[in-house]
N, CA, C and O atoms as CSV, one atom per row, in Angstrom:
chain,resi,resn,atom,element,x,y,z
A,1,MET,N,N,6.825,-23.800,-28.077
A,1,MET,CA,C,8.023,-23.891,-28.859
A,1,MET,C,C,7.896,-24.990,-29.920
A,1,MET,O,O,8.316,-24.796,-31.060
A,2,LYS,N,N,7.327,-26.128,-29.558
A,2,LYS,CA,C,7.172,-27.224,-30.502
A,2,LYS,C,C,6.242,-26.801,-31.633
A,2,LYS,O,O,6.507,-27.084,-32.802
A,3,THR,N,N,5.150,-26.120,-31.282
A,3,THR,CA,C,4.201,-25.655,-32.285
A,3,THR,C,C,4.842,-24.611,-33.179
A,3,THR,O,O,4.614,-24.609,-34.389
A,4,GLU,N,N,5.642,-23.720,-32.599
A,4,GLU,CA,C,6.321,-22.698,-33.395
A,4,GLU,C,C,7.245,-23.334,-34.419
A,4,GLU,O,O,7.294,-22.889,-35.566
A,5,SER,N,N,7.978,-24.366,-34.024
A,5,SER,CA,C,8.904,-24.994,-34.969
A,5,SER,C,C,8.137,-25.680,-36.096
A,5,SER,O,O,8.673,-25.845,-37.191
A,6,ALA,N,N,6.898,-26.079,-35.846
A,6,ALA,CA,C,6.088,-26.718,-36.879
A,6,ALA,C,C,5.662,-25.731,-37.966
A,6,ALA,O,O,5.321,-26.150,-39.073
A,7,ILE,N,N,5.674,-24.438,-37.674
A,7,ILE,CA,C,5.244,-23.466,-38.680
A,7,ILE,C,C,6.406,-22.747,-39.347
A,7,ILE,O,O,6.195,-21.963,-40.273
A,8,GLU,N,N,7.640,-23.002,-38.890
A,8,GLU,CA,C,8.793,-22.352,-39.519
A,8,GLU,C,C,8.843,-22.720,-40.992
A,8,GLU,O,O,8.740,-23.891,-41.356
A,9,GLY,N,N,9.000,-21.710,-41.833
A,9,GLY,CA,C,9.089,-21.930,-43.271
A,9,GLY,C,C,7.754,-22.156,-43.944
A,9,GLY,O,O,7.714,-22.402,-45.150
A,10,LYS,N,N,6.666,-22.082,-43.208
A,10,LYS,CA,C,5.338,-22.281,-43.790
A,10,LYS,C,C,4.790,-20.958,-44.304
A,10,LYS,O,O,5.085,-19.899,-43.750
A,11,ALA,N,N,4.013,-21.020,-45.337
A,11,ALA,CA,C,3.362,-19.830,-45.874
A,11,ALA,C,C,2.190,-19.451,-44.976
A,11,ALA,O,O,1.646,-20.293,-44.262
A,12,VAL,N,N,1.812,-18.201,-45.018
A,12,VAL,CA,C,0.712,-17.705,-44.187
A,12,VAL,C,C,-0.575,-18.468,-44.464
A,12,VAL,O,O,-1.404,-18.621,-43.566
A,13,PHE,N,N,-0.756,-18.946,-45.681
A,13,PHE,CA,C,-1.999,-19.639,-46.037
A,13,PHE,C,C,-1.931,-21.146,-45.803
A,13,PHE,O,O,-2.889,-21.860,-46.100
A,14,ASP,N,N,-0.820,-21.632,-45.280
A,14,ASP,CA,C,-0.669,-23.052,-44.969
A,14,ASP,C,C,-1.567,-23.407,-43.792
A,14,ASP,O,O,-1.641,-22.642,-42.830
A,15,PRO,N,N,-2.256,-24.556,-43.841
A,15,PRO,CA,C,-3.137,-24.952,-42.726
A,15,PRO,C,C,-2.428,-25.017,-41.371
A,15,PRO,O,O,-3.040,-24.718,-40.346
A,16,ALA,N,N,-1.155,-25.400,-41.349
A,16,ALA,CA,C,-0.421,-25.465,-40.075
A,16,ALA,C,C,-0.298,-24.074,-39.461
A,16,ALA,O,O,-0.428,-23.912,-38.248
A,17,PHE,N,N,-0.049,-23.080,-40.296
A,17,PHE,CA,C,0.064,-21.709,-39.797
A,17,PHE,C,C,-1.285,-21.226,-39.300
A,17,PHE,O,O,-1.366,-20.609,-38.238
A,18,ALA,N,N,-2.344,-21.494,-40.049
A,18,ALA,CA,C,-3.687,-21.070,-39.656
A,18,ALA,C,C,-4.093,-21.693,-38.321
A,18,ALA,O,O,-4.685,-21.023,-37.474
A,19,ALA,N,N,-3.775,-22.973,-38.137
A,19,ALA,CA,C,-4.110,-23.652,-36.881
A,19,ALA,C,C,-3.323,-23.054,-35.724
A,19,ALA,O,O,-3.874,-22.817,-34.649
A,20,TRP,N,N,-2.025,-22.807,-35.946
A,20,TRP,CA,C,-1.192,-22.214,-34.904
A,20,TRP,C,C,-1.719,-20.832,-34.523
A,20,TRP,O,O,-1.832,-20.514,-33.339
A,21,LEU,N,N,-2.038,-20.017,-35.518
A,21,LEU,CA,C,-2.537,-18.672,-35.265
A,21,LEU,C,C,-3.865,-18.719,-34.506
A,21,LEU,O,O,-4.077,-17.948,-33.570
A,22,HIS,N,N,-4.753,-19.622,-34.910
A,22,HIS,CA,C,-6.042,-19.765,-34.225
A,22,HIS,C,C,-5.842,-20.141,-32.754
A,22,HIS,O,O,-6.475,-19.565,-31.870
A,23,ASP,N,N,-4.960,-21.109,-32.500
A,23,ASP,CA,C,-4.692,-21.535,-31.120
A,23,ASP,C,C,-4.064,-20.409,-30.302
A,23,ASP,O,O,-4.409,-20.221,-29.136
A,24,ALA,N,N,-3.148,-19.665,-30.907
A,24,ALA,CA,C,-2.493,-18.552,-30.205
A,24,ALA,C,C,-3.508,-17.459,-29.862
A,24,ALA,O,O,-3.493,-16.921,-28.755
A,25,GLU,N,N,-4.381,-17.135,-30.804
A,25,GLU,CA,C,-5.396,-16.109,-30.538
A,25,GLU,C,C,-6.383,-16.570,-29.467
A,25,GLU,O,O,-6.784,-15.780,-28.612
A,26,ALA,N,N,-6.774,-17.838,-29.509
A,26,ALA,CA,C,-7.696,-18.377,-28.504
A,26,ALA,C,C,-7.055,-18.340,-27.120
A,26,ALA,O,O,-7.719,-17.990,-26.144
A,27,ALA,N,N,-5.780,-18.693,-27.023
A,27,ALA,CA,C,-5.080,-18.649,-25.735
A,27,ALA,C,C,-4.979,-17.216,-25.226
A,27,ALA,O,O,-5.171,-16.964,-24.037
A,28,GLY,N,N,-4.682,-16.289,-26.112
A,28,GLY,CA,C,-4.616,-14.872,-25.727
A,28,GLY,C,C,-5.951,-14.354,-25.247
A,28,GLY,O,O,-6.013,-13.614,-24.266
A,29,ASP,N,N,-7.026,-14.733,-25.926
A,29,ASP,CA,C,-8.368,-14.310,-25.514
A,29,ASP,C,C,-8.730,-14.893,-24.149
A,29,ASP,O,O,-9.296,-14.199,-23.303
A,30,THR,N,N,-8.407,-16.153,-23.939
A,30,THR,CA,C,-8.696,-16.793,-22.653
A,30,THR,C,C,-7.934,-16.105,-21.528
A,30,THR,O,O,-8.499,-15.843,-20.466
A,31,LEU,N,N,-6.660,-15.811,-21.752
A,31,LEU,CA,C,-5.868,-15.124,-20.739
A,31,LEU,C,C,-6.431,-13.734,-20.460
A,31,LEU,O,O,-6.546,-13.334,-19.301
A,32,SER,N,N,-6.779,-12.998,-21.504
A,32,SER,CA,C,-7.343,-11.655,-21.317
A,32,SER,C,C,-8.647,-11.706,-20.528
A,32,SER,O,O,-8.860,-10.901,-19.621
A,33,ASP,N,N,-9.515,-12.650,-20.873
A,33,ASP,CA,C,-10.790,-12.780,-20.150
A,33,ASP,C,C,-10.551,-13.119,-18.682
A,33,ASP,O,O,-11.201,-12.556,-17.801
A,34,THR,N,N,-9.624,-14.034,-18.415
A,34,THR,CA,C,-9.324,-14.433,-17.043
A,34,THR,C,C,-8.753,-13.266,-16.244
A,34,THR,O,O,-9.120,-13.060,-15.087
A,35,VAL,N,N,-7.862,-12.509,-16.860
A,35,VAL,CA,C,-7.265,-11.346,-16.190
A,35,VAL,C,C,-8.349,-10.333,-15.836
A,35,VAL,O,O,-8.374,-9.819,-14.718
A,36,ARG,N,N,-9.242,-10.043,-16.774
A,36,ARG,CA,C,-10.323,-9.094,-16.496
A,36,ARG,C,C,-11.226,-9.587,-15.360
A,36,ARG,O,O,-11.648,-8.802,-14.512
A,37,GLU,N,N,-11.514,-10.881,-15.351
A,37,GLU,CA,C,-12.351,-11.442,-14.286
A,37,GLU,C,C,-11.660,-11.339,-12.934
A,37,GLU,O,O,-12.299,-11.020,-11.931
A,38,MET,N,N,-10.348,-11.612,-12.900
A,38,MET,CA,C,-9.606,-11.522,-11.639
A,38,MET,C,C,-9.578,-10.094,-11.097
A,38,MET,O,O,-9.682,-9.884,-9.889
A,39,ILE,N,N,-9.438,-9.121,-11.981
A,39,ILE,CA,C,-9.408,-7.726,-11.557
A,39,ILE,C,C,-10.778,-7.295,-11.027
A,39,ILE,O,O,-10.867,-6.517,-10.077
A,40,ALA,N,N,-11.841,-7.806,-11.647
A,40,ALA,CA,C,-13.188,-7.407,-11.264
A,40,ALA,C,C,-13.635,-8.016,-9.934
A,40,ALA,O,O,-14.520,-7.473,-9.273
A,41,LEU,N,N,-13.036,-9.127,-9.543
A,41,LEU,CA,C,-13.428,-9.784,-8.297
A,41,LEU,C,C,-13.001,-8.966,-7.078
A,41,LEU,O,O,-11.974,-8.288,-7.090
A,42,THR,N,N,-13.802,-9.046,-6.048
A,42,THR,CA,C,-13.456,-8.403,-4.786
A,42,THR,C,C,-12.648,-9.389,-3.948
A,42,THR,O,O,-13.056,-10.536,-3.764
A,43,ALA,N,N,-11.514,-8.943,-3.447
A,43,ALA,CA,C,-10.697,-9.799,-2.587
A,43,ALA,C,C,-11.430,-9.997,-1.263
A,43,ALA,O,O,-11.756,-9.033,-0.572
A,44,THR,N,N,-11.680,-11.244,-0.924
A,44,THR,CA,C,-12.401,-11.545,0.315
A,44,THR,C,C,-11.548,-12.307,1.318
A,44,THR,O,O,-11.956,-12.511,2.462
A,45,HIS,N,N,-10.370,-12.724,0.888
A,45,HIS,CA,C,-9.498,-13.524,1.739
A,45,HIS,C,C,-8.060,-13.109,1.444
A,45,HIS,O,O,-7.754,-12.715,0.319
A,46,PRO,N,N,-7.178,-13.188,2.427
A,46,PRO,CA,C,-5.783,-12.816,2.163
A,46,PRO,C,C,-5.151,-13.575,0.995
A,46,PRO,O,O,-4.253,-13.053,0.335
A,47,SER,N,N,-5.608,-14.793,0.738
A,47,SER,CA,C,-5.028,-15.566,-0.370
A,47,SER,C,C,-5.469,-15.038,-1.735
A,47,SER,O,O,-4.937,-15.467,-2.759
A,48,ASP,N,N,-6.430,-14.117,-1.766
A,48,ASP,CA,C,-6.873,-13.521,-3.025
A,48,ASP,C,C,-5.907,-12.449,-3.520
A,48,ASP,O,O,-5.948,-12.074,-4.692
A,49,GLU,N,N,-5.042,-11.954,-2.643
A,49,GLU,CA,C,-4.174,-10.826,-2.975
A,49,GLU,C,C,-3.164,-11.158,-4.078
A,49,GLU,O,O,-2.995,-10.369,-5.008
A,50,MET,N,N,-2.493,-12.306,-3.993
A,50,MET,CA,C,-1.456,-12.641,-4.970
A,50,MET,C,C,-2.023,-12.827,-6.374
A,50,MET,O,O,-1.491,-12.235,-7.313
A,51,PRO,N,N,-3.078,-13.623,-6.563
A,51,PRO,CA,C,-3.601,-13.768,-7.929
A,51,PRO,C,C,-4.112,-12.437,-8.497
A,51,PRO,O,O,-3.999,-12.183,-9.696
A,52,GLN,N,N,-4.664,-11.606,-7.637
A,52,GLN,CA,C,-5.154,-10.320,-8.122
A,52,GLN,C,C,-3.983,-9.402,-8.504
A,52,GLN,O,O,-4.070,-8.662,-9.484
A,53,LYS,N,N,-2.904,-9.451,-7.741
A,53,LYS,CA,C,-1.719,-8.656,-8.065
A,53,LYS,C,C,-1.145,-9.125,-9.410
A,53,LYS,O,O,-0.752,-8.303,-10.237
A,54,LEU,N,N,-1.098,-10.435,-9.626
A,54,LEU,CA,C,-0.636,-10.976,-10.900
A,54,LEU,C,C,-1.536,-10.506,-12.038
A,54,LEU,O,O,-1.050,-10.163,-13.115
A,55,ALA,N,N,-2.832,-10.491,-11.805
A,55,ALA,CA,C,-3.773,-10.041,-12.840
A,55,ALA,C,C,-3.518,-8.587,-13.223
A,55,ALA,O,O,-3.563,-8.249,-14.405
A,56,PHE,N,N,-3.252,-7.727,-12.254
A,56,PHE,CA,C,-2.951,-6.328,-12.557
A,56,PHE,C,C,-1.657,-6.200,-13.363
A,56,PHE,O,O,-1.581,-5.392,-14.289
A,57,ILE,N,N,-0.637,-6.995,-13.015
A,57,ILE,CA,C,0.626,-6.964,-13.751
A,57,ILE,C,C,0.407,-7.415,-15.193
A,57,ILE,O,O,0.892,-6.777,-16.128
A,58,LEU,N,N,-0.327,-8.516,-15.372
A,58,LEU,CA,C,-0.597,-9.027,-16.713
A,58,LEU,C,C,-1.434,-8.047,-17.529
A,58,LEU,O,O,-1.197,-7.868,-18.724
A,59,ASP,N,N,-2.405,-7.418,-16.889
A,59,ASP,CA,C,-3.235,-6.438,-17.581
A,59,ASP,C,C,-2.389,-5.268,-18.071
A,59,ASP,O,O,-2.574,-4.784,-19.188
A,60,ASP,N,N,-1.470,-4.822,-17.239
A,60,ASP,CA,C,-0.577,-3.726,-17.606
A,60,ASP,C,C,0.285,-4.130,-18.810
A,60,ASP,O,O,0.441,-3.351,-19.750
A,61,LEU,N,N,0.836,-5.334,-18.780
A,61,LEU,CA,C,1.673,-5.814,-19.880
A,61,LEU,C,C,0.881,-5.968,-21.172
A,61,LEU,O,O,1.288,-5.471,-22.222
A,62,MET,N,N,-0.246,-6.654,-21.089
A,62,MET,CA,C,-1.005,-6.952,-22.295
A,62,MET,C,C,-1.728,-5.726,-22.851
A,62,MET,O,O,-2.080,-5.693,-24.030
A,63,GLY,N,N,-1.949,-4.727,-22.010
A,63,GLY,CA,C,-2.652,-3.534,-22.462
A,63,GLY,C,C,-1.738,-2.476,-23.060
A,63,GLY,O,O,-2.221,-1.494,-23.624
A,64,ALA,N,N,-0.433,-2.659,-22.948
A,64,ALA,CA,C,0.513,-1.668,-23.472
A,64,ALA,C,C,0.494,-1.700,-24.999
A,64,ALA,O,O,0.668,-2.754,-25.610
A,65,GLU,N,N,0.280,-0.537,-25.602
A,65,GLU,CA,C,0.143,-0.483,-27.058
A,65,GLU,C,C,1.346,0.105,-27.773
A,65,GLU,O,O,1.477,-0.060,-28.986
A,66,THR,N,N,2.217,0.780,-27.062
A,66,THR,CA,C,3.386,1.379,-27.699
A,66,THR,C,C,4.649,0.737,-27.151
A,66,THR,O,O,4.615,0.051,-26.129
A,67,MET,N,N,5.756,0.962,-27.832
A,67,MET,CA,C,7.021,0.421,-27.361
A,67,MET,C,C,7.355,0.989,-25.985
A,67,MET,O,O,7.800,0.264,-25.096
A,68,ALA,N,N,7.137,2.284,-25.820
A,68,ALA,CA,C,7.420,2.905,-24.522
A,68,ALA,C,C,6.500,2.327,-23.442
A,68,ALA,O,O,6.934,2.117,-22.309
A,69,GLY,N,N,5.245,2.072,-23.782
A,69,GLY,CA,C,4.313,1.480,-22.828
A,69,GLY,C,C,4.714,0.074,-22.436
A,69,GLY,O,O,4.622,-0.300,-21.267
A,70,ARG,N,N,5.163,-0.716,-23.419
A,70,ARG,CA,C,5.618,-2.085,-23.120
A,70,ARG,C,C,6.874,-2.053,-22.257
A,70,ARG,O,O,7.041,-2.878,-21.360
A,71,TYR,N,N,7.743,-1.109,-22.531
A,71,TYR,CA,C,8.971,-0.965,-21.755
A,71,TYR,C,C,8.646,-0.637,-20.294
A,71,TYR,O,O,9.217,-1.221,-19.373
A,72,ALA,N,N,7.719,0.305,-20.100
A,72,ALA,CA,C,7.314,0.681,-18.741
A,72,ALA,C,C,6.614,-0.482,-18.045
A,72,ALA,O,O,6.869,-0.744,-16.869
A,73,ALA,N,N,5.731,-1.182,-18.763
A,73,ALA,CA,C,5.006,-2.317,-18.182
A,73,ALA,C,C,5.961,-3.446,-17.814
A,73,ALA,O,O,5.780,-4.104,-16.789
A,74,ARG,N,N,6.979,-3.673,-18.648
A,74,ARG,CA,C,7.969,-4.713,-18.344
A,74,ARG,C,C,8.739,-4.342,-17.079
A,74,ARG,O,O,8.993,-5.195,-16.229
A,75,GLY,N,N,9.106,-3.075,-16.960
A,75,GLY,CA,C,9.803,-2.623,-15.757
A,75,GLY,C,C,8.953,-2.812,-14.514
A,75,GLY,O,O,9.449,-3.251,-13.477
A,76,ASN,N,N,7.668,-2.479,-14.617
A,76,ASN,CA,C,6.758,-2.670,-13.486
A,76,ASN,C,C,6.614,-4.152,-13.147
A,76,ASN,O,O,6.582,-4.525,-11.975
A,77,ALA,N,N,6.527,-4.987,-14.170
A,77,ALA,CA,C,6.394,-6.430,-13.931
A,77,ALA,C,C,7.622,-6.965,-13.208
A,77,ALA,O,O,7.501,-7.753,-12.271
A,78,LEU,N,N,8.801,-6.538,-13.641
A,78,LEU,CA,C,10.028,-6.983,-12.982
A,78,LEU,C,C,10.095,-6.473,-11.549
A,78,LEU,O,O,10.564,-7.170,-10.649
A,79,ARG,N,N,9.628,-5.271,-11.355
A,79,ARG,CA,C,9.669,-4.648,-10.032
A,79,ARG,C,C,8.728,-5.361,-9.057
A,79,ARG,O,O,9.080,-5.578,-7.897
A,80,TYR,N,N,7.533,-5.723,-9.529
A,80,TYR,CA,C,6.524,-6.282,-8.620
A,80,TYR,C,C,6.472,-7.810,-8.609
A,80,TYR,O,O,5.751,-8.390,-7.798
A,81,ALA,N,N,7.218,-8.469,-9.487
A,81,ALA,CA,C,7.190,-9.935,-9.539
A,81,ALA,C,C,7.645,-10.560,-8.227
A,81,ALA,O,O,7.167,-11.631,-7.853
A,82,GLY,N,N,8.559,-9.906,-7.530
A,82,GLY,CA,C,9.034,-10.423,-6.250
A,82,GLY,C,C,7.971,-10.424,-5.173
A,82,GLY,O,O,8.107,-11.104,-4.156
A,83,GLU,N,N,6.913,-9.661,-5.396
A,83,GLU,CA,C,5.831,-9.605,-4.417
A,83,GLU,C,C,4.764,-10.666,-4.669
A,83,GLU,O,O,3.775,-10.741,-3.940
A,84,LEU,N,N,4.965,-11.487,-5.699
A,84,LEU,CA,C,3.990,-12.535,-5.990
A,84,LEU,C,C,4.241,-13.711,-5.059
A,84,LEU,O,O,4.971,-14.645,-5.391
A,85,GLY,N,N,3.642,-13.646,-3.930
A,85,GLY,CA,C,3.780,-14.700,-2.938
A,85,GLY,C,C,2.720,-14.510,-1.876
A,85,GLY,O,O,2.047,-13.481,-1.831
A,86,PHE,N,N,2.579,-15.487,-1.038
A,86,PHE,CA,C,1.610,-15.409,0.049
A,86,PHE,C,C,2.346,-15.153,1.345
A,86,PHE,O,O,3.402,-15.731,1.601
A,87,ARG,N,N,1.785,-14.293,2.150
A,87,ARG,CA,C,2.389,-13.966,3.434
A,87,ARG,C,C,1.458,-14.425,4.559
A,87,ARG,O,O,0.266,-14.654,4.359
A,88,GLY,N,N,2.027,-14.544,5.700
A,88,GLY,CA,C,1.211,-14.892,6.856
A,88,GLY,C,C,1.383,-16.341,7.266
A,88,GLY,O,O,1.970,-17.143,6.539
A,89,PRO,N,N,0.867,-16.663,8.432
A,89,PRO,CA,C,1.090,-17.992,8.997
A,89,PRO,C,C,0.217,-19.090,8.389
A,89,PRO,O,O,0.467,-20.273,8.622
A,90,HIS,N,N,-0.795,-18.718,7.621
A,90,HIS,CA,C,-1.742,-19.729,7.140
A,90,HIS,C,C,-1.532,-20.099,5.676
A,90,HIS,O,O,-2.485,-20.456,4.984
A,91,ARG,N,N,-0.281,-20.015,5.199
A,91,ARG,CA,C,0.007,-20.396,3.814
A,91,ARG,C,C,-0.104,-21.902,3.673
A,91,ARG,O,O,0.336,-22.661,4.536
A,92,THR,N,N,-0.696,-22.311,2.577
A,92,THR,CA,C,-0.788,-23.746,2.303
A,92,THR,C,C,0.158,-24.083,1.161
A,92,THR,O,O,0.677,-23.195,0.484
A,93,ALA,N,N,0.371,-25.354,0.959
A,93,ALA,CA,C,1.225,-25.794,-0.148
A,93,ALA,C,C,0.625,-25.360,-1.477
A,93,ALA,O,O,1.357,-24.999,-2.399
A,94,SER,N,N,-0.699,-25.392,-1.585
A,94,SER,CA,C,-1.329,-24.978,-2.842
A,94,SER,C,C,-1.173,-23.476,-3.066
A,94,SER,O,O,-1.038,-23.037,-4.208
A,95,ASP,N,N,-1.188,-22.676,-1.987
A,95,ASP,CA,C,-0.941,-21.231,-2.121
A,95,ASP,C,C,0.452,-20.979,-2.685
A,95,ASP,O,O,0.631,-20.168,-3.593
A,96,MET,N,N,1.425,-21.681,-2.136
A,96,MET,CA,C,2.810,-21.480,-2.574
A,96,MET,C,C,3.002,-21.986,-4.008
A,96,MET,O,O,3.753,-21.389,-4.778
A,97,ALA,N,N,2.324,-23.086,-4.371
A,97,ALA,CA,C,2.406,-23.596,-5.741
A,97,ALA,C,C,1.779,-22.598,-6.715
A,97,ALA,O,O,2.296,-22.395,-7.814
A,98,LEU,N,N,0.679,-21.984,-6.320
A,98,LEU,CA,C,0.027,-20.983,-7.162
A,98,LEU,C,C,0.938,-19.777,-7.372
A,98,LEU,O,O,1.010,-19.243,-8.479
A,99,ALA,N,N,1.627,-19.346,-6.331
A,99,ALA,CA,C,2.559,-18.225,-6.444
A,99,ALA,C,C,3.707,-18.577,-7.389
A,99,ALA,O,O,4.099,-17.756,-8.219
A,100,ARG,N,N,4.245,-19.787,-7.270
A,100,ARG,CA,C,5.318,-20.219,-8.173
A,100,ARG,C,C,4.827,-20.254,-9.615
A,100,ARG,O,O,5.531,-19.829,-10.530
A,101,HIS,N,N,3.617,-20.763,-9.807
A,101,HIS,CA,C,3.045,-20.838,-11.150
A,101,HIS,C,C,2.831,-19.429,-11.716
A,101,HIS,O,O,3.092,-19.192,-12.896
A,102,GLY,N,N,2.364,-18.504,-10.891
A,102,GLY,CA,C,2.169,-17.124,-11.336
A,102,GLY,C,C,3.476,-16.483,-11.767
A,102,GLY,O,O,3.526,-15.803,-12.792
A,103,ARG,N,N,4.529,-16.692,-10.996
A,103,ARG,CA,C,5.842,-16.150,-11.369
A,103,ARG,C,C,6.345,-16.793,-12.657
A,103,ARG,O,O,6.989,-16.131,-13.471
A,104,ASP,N,N,6.052,-18.095,-12.848
A,104,ASP,CA,C,6.468,-18.791,-14.062
A,104,ASP,C,C,5.741,-18.234,-15.290
A,104,ASP,O,O,6.359,-18.018,-16.332
A,105,VAL,N,N,4.432,-18.003,-15.168
A,105,VAL,CA,C,3.662,-17.430,-16.275
A,105,VAL,C,C,4.226,-16.059,-16.641
A,105,VAL,O,O,4.419,-15.749,-17.817
A,106,LEU,N,N,4.484,-15.252,-15.631
A,106,LEU,CA,C,5.024,-13.916,-15.863
A,106,LEU,C,C,6.403,-13.993,-16.519
A,106,LEU,O,O,6.693,-13.235,-17.444
A,107,SER,N,N,7.240,-14.893,-16.050
A,107,SER,CA,C,8.570,-15.063,-16.622
A,107,SER,C,C,8.491,-15.456,-18.089
A,107,SER,O,O,9.230,-14.921,-18.916
A,108,ARG,N,N,7.607,-16.378,-18.416
A,108,ARG,CA,C,7.447,-16.821,-19.808
A,108,ARG,C,C,6.914,-15.689,-20.687
A,108,ARG,O,O,7.343,-15.536,-21.830
A,109,LEU,N,N,6.008,-14.920,-20.170
A,109,LEU,CA,C,5.471,-13.794,-20.928
A,109,LEU,C,C,6.561,-12.768,-21.219
A,109,LEU,O,O,6.633,-12.232,-22.324
A,110,LEU,N,N,7.405,-12.495,-20.232
A,110,LEU,CA,C,8.473,-11.515,-20.415
A,110,LEU,C,C,9.553,-12.001,-21.381
A,110,LEU,O,O,10.359,-11.201,-21.855
A,111,GLN,N,N,9.578,-13.295,-21.675
A,111,GLN,CA,C,10.541,-13.819,-22.637
A,111,GLN,C,C,10.089,-13.635,-24.082
A,111,GLN,O,O,10.879,-13.816,-25.008
A,112,LEU,N,N,8.816,-13.274,-24.278
A,112,LEU,CA,C,8.329,-13.045,-25.639
A,112,LEU,C,C,9.069,-11.865,-26.259
A,112,LEU,O,O,9.415,-10.905,-25.571
A,113,GLU,N,N,9.304,-11.948,-27.547
A,113,GLU,CA,C,10.023,-10.895,-28.261
A,113,GLU,C,C,9.366,-9.531,-28.046
A,113,GLU,O,O,10.055,-8.512,-27.989
A,114,LEU,N,N,8.080,-9.511,-27.930
A,114,LEU,CA,C,7.329,-8.276,-27.726
A,114,LEU,C,C,7.801,-7.498,-26.506
A,114,LEU,O,O,7.775,-6.267,-26.498
A,115,TYR,N,N,8.235,-8.227,-25.465
A,115,TYR,CA,C,8.643,-7.578,-24.220
A,115,TYR,C,C,10.151,-7.580,-24.003
A,115,TYR,O,O,10.630,-6.989,-23.035
A,116,ARG,N,N,10.911,-8.233,-24.885
A,116,ARG,CA,C,12.368,-8.244,-24.757
A,116,ARG,C,C,12.933,-7.038,-25.498
A,116,ARG,O,O,13.560,-7.175,-26.549
A,117,LEU,N,N,12.705,-5.885,-24.948
A,117,LEU,CA,C,13.126,-4.645,-25.586
A,117,LEU,C,C,14.555,-4.305,-25.210
A,117,LEU,O,O,14.977,-4.521,-24.074
A,118,GLN,N,N,15.280,-3.784,-26.145
A,118,GLN,CA,C,16.634,-3.325,-25.903
A,118,GLN,C,C,16.602,-1.829,-25.657
A,118,GLN,O,O,16.000,-1.102,-26.447
A,119,PRO,N,N,17.224,-1.341,-24.597
A,119,PRO,CA,C,17.232,0.096,-24.347
A,119,PRO,C,C,17.757,0.903,-25.533
A,119,PRO,O,O,17.329,2.039,-25.738
A,120,ASP,N,N,18.691,0.328,-26.330
A,120,ASP,CA,C,19.222,1.051,-27.488
A,120,ASP,C,C,18.126,1.377,-28.496
A,120,ASP,O,O,18.186,2.398,-29.181
A,121,SER,N,N,17.123,0.502,-28.583
A,121,SER,CA,C,16.052,0.734,-29.547
A,121,SER,C,C,15.164,1.887,-29.109
A,121,SER,O,O,14.312,2.345,-29.871
A,122,LEU,N,N,15.358,2.351,-27.900
A,122,LEU,CA,C,14.546,3.441,-27.372
A,122,LEU,C,C,15.373,4.702,-27.144
A,122,LEU,O,O,14.934,5.619,-26.450
A,123,GLN,N,N,16.565,4.747,-27.727
A,123,GLN,CA,C,17.427,5.912,-27.545
A,123,GLN,C,C,16.721,7.186,-27.986
A,123,GLN,O,O,15.905,7.185,-28.907
A,124,ASP,N,N,17.056,8.258,-27.309
A,124,ASP,CA,C,16.514,9.587,-27.612
A,124,ASP,C,C,15.008,9.682,-27.381
A,124,ASP,O,O,14.373,10.620,-27.861
A,125,ARG,N,N,14.434,8.737,-26.663
A,125,ARG,CA,C,13.011,8.813,-26.342
A,125,ARG,C,C,12.899,9.407,-24.948
A,125,ARG,O,O,13.555,8.931,-24.021
A,126,THR,N,N,12.094,10.419,-24.786
A,126,THR,CA,C,11.955,11.063,-23.481
A,126,THR,C,C,10.798,10.480,-22.677
A,126,THR,O,O,10.684,10.745,-21.480
A,127,ASP,N,N,9.938,9.691,-23.318
A,127,ASP,CA,C,8.766,9.158,-22.620
A,127,ASP,C,C,8.994,7.762,-22.064
A,127,ASP,O,O,8.034,7.096,-21.676
A,128,VAL,N,N,10.238,7.302,-22.017
A,128,VAL,CA,C,10.551,5.958,-21.543
A,128,VAL,C,C,11.145,6.040,-20.145
A,128,VAL,O,O,12.196,6.655,-19.961
A,129,PRO,N,N,10.492,5.431,-19.153
A,129,PRO,CA,C,11.029,5.458,-17.788
A,129,PRO,C,C,12.202,4.508,-17.650
A,129,PRO,O,O,12.409,3.629,-18.488
A,130,GLU,N,N,12.967,4.693,-16.582
A,130,GLU,CA,C,14.046,3.764,-16.289
A,130,GLU,C,C,13.455,2.413,-15.943
A,130,GLU,O,O,12.334,2.322,-15.441
A,131,GLN,N,N,14.208,1.374,-16.211
A,131,GLN,CA,C,13.710,0.024,-15.979
A,131,GLN,C,C,14.789,-0.824,-15.323
A,131,GLN,O,O,15.958,-0.733,-15.696
A,132,PRO,N,N,14.412,-1.649,-14.347
A,132,PRO,CA,C,15.409,-2.525,-13.753
A,132,PRO,C,C,15.854,-3.568,-14.774
A,132,PRO,O,O,15.139,-3.843,-15.737
A,133,THR,N,N,17.008,-4.135,-14.567
A,133,THR,CA,C,17.518,-5.152,-15.489
A,133,THR,C,C,17.296,-6.543,-14.904
A,133,THR,O,O,17.185,-6.714,-13.690
A,134,LEU,N,N,17.234,-7.522,-15.786
A,134,LEU,CA,C,17.114,-8.912,-15.345
A,134,LEU,C,C,18.450,-9.389,-14.837
A,134,LEU,O,O,19.489,-9.042,-15.399
A,135,ASN,N,N,18.442,-10.176,-13.788
A,135,ASN,CA,C,19.697,-10.747,-13.262
A,135,ASN,C,C,19.935,-12.096,-13.871
A,135,ASN,O,O,20.934,-12.745,-13.562
């Protein structure tokens, strides 16, 4: 947010805008690479399940190319976000912190304008599934 306010009113060719865009693209690339690596890993321990589930949700969101696809991916993310947690008697504090952090990352991603779709903008579309609403 602080970086975004630094580029408000700046021209596309302004160095501040170029730096912001470069940092945003680098962060997006890092997240995409990490998500792909998490999906490719084989789960070997019960604690691997939550980060891998988060990776699948993020992959679905970031891979959506159409408005209808983003709408469906957002609905799936909202539906499965409640499952981002560790189960069983051997949960550690770090496991629970990781689950909280995963839900926070997902929440922040869903706040981006790209995923804050209004159902009215999709009126008369037959390829858009129903989606749960945020509480």
